[in-house]
N, C-alpha and C positions, 0 to 999 in steps of 0.2 A: 497101549501099544509100546510106548517108551516109558521108562522110569522117569519120574519127575526130577530126580537128582542129576540126571544126565545134563551136560552142558550143551549149548546150541551146536557147537562144533562137533561133538560126539554124535549127535542125532543126524546132522548133515552128512557126516562121513559114513554113518551106517546106511542111510538111504542111498548114498552114492555107490557104496561098495558091496552091500549085502544083496546077494542074488535073489533073496526072498522078496525083496521090495521092487516095485515098478516105480521109478522116479517120476514118471509121467502122471502118477496119481496123487502127487504131493504138491502143496503150495507153501511158500514161505511168506510170513507176514512180518514186516519190519516197520519201524517208525521212520518216516521220511524226515530228514533233518530240516528241510525248508518249510514244508507244510505242517509238520508235527502231527501228521495223520498216519494211521496204520495203512500200509500199502501191501497189497498181495501180488505175488509174482509166482508163476509156475516154476517148480523146482528145475525143470528142464531148461529154463531161461536163466538159471543162476550158474555162475562159474565159481568153484571153490578156489580160494587163493590164500592159504594160511589162515590168518585171523580175520579175513574179509570174504564177503561174497561180492562178485562183480555182476552188476545188472546194467545192461545197456551201456557198458563202458565206465560206469561209476562204481568205485570201490566203497562198499558199505561194511563197517565193522560188525562182526557177528554179535556183539553185545547189544546191537539195536534190534535184533530179532526178538519178537515177542511171542509168536505162535508158529507152529508148523501144523498144517492140516493134511489129512488124508481123505480124499473124496469129499471135501467140504467139512469134515468133522475135525475138531481140534484134537490132536494126538500128543502134542507137547506144548506147554506154555511156560514162559519164564516165570519162575517163582518170585514172589515179592518178598523183599527182606525188610 
């Protein structure tokens, strides 16, 4: 669905602004800084703010996003360098 070379921010903006996509069908998976576990949150519960996503009042840098899912299937994953 998304090209692997796209950055997290590009994918988030496309989901947010492209009328072809229903944001309610997407989830964002990021590494929680404290538990060091992958945390999933509905895209509709995420607020985009520059290089951050805001979840429940906490600003999370987009570089901590590891996957984006559509209806449970991974459609974008951070490439490993």
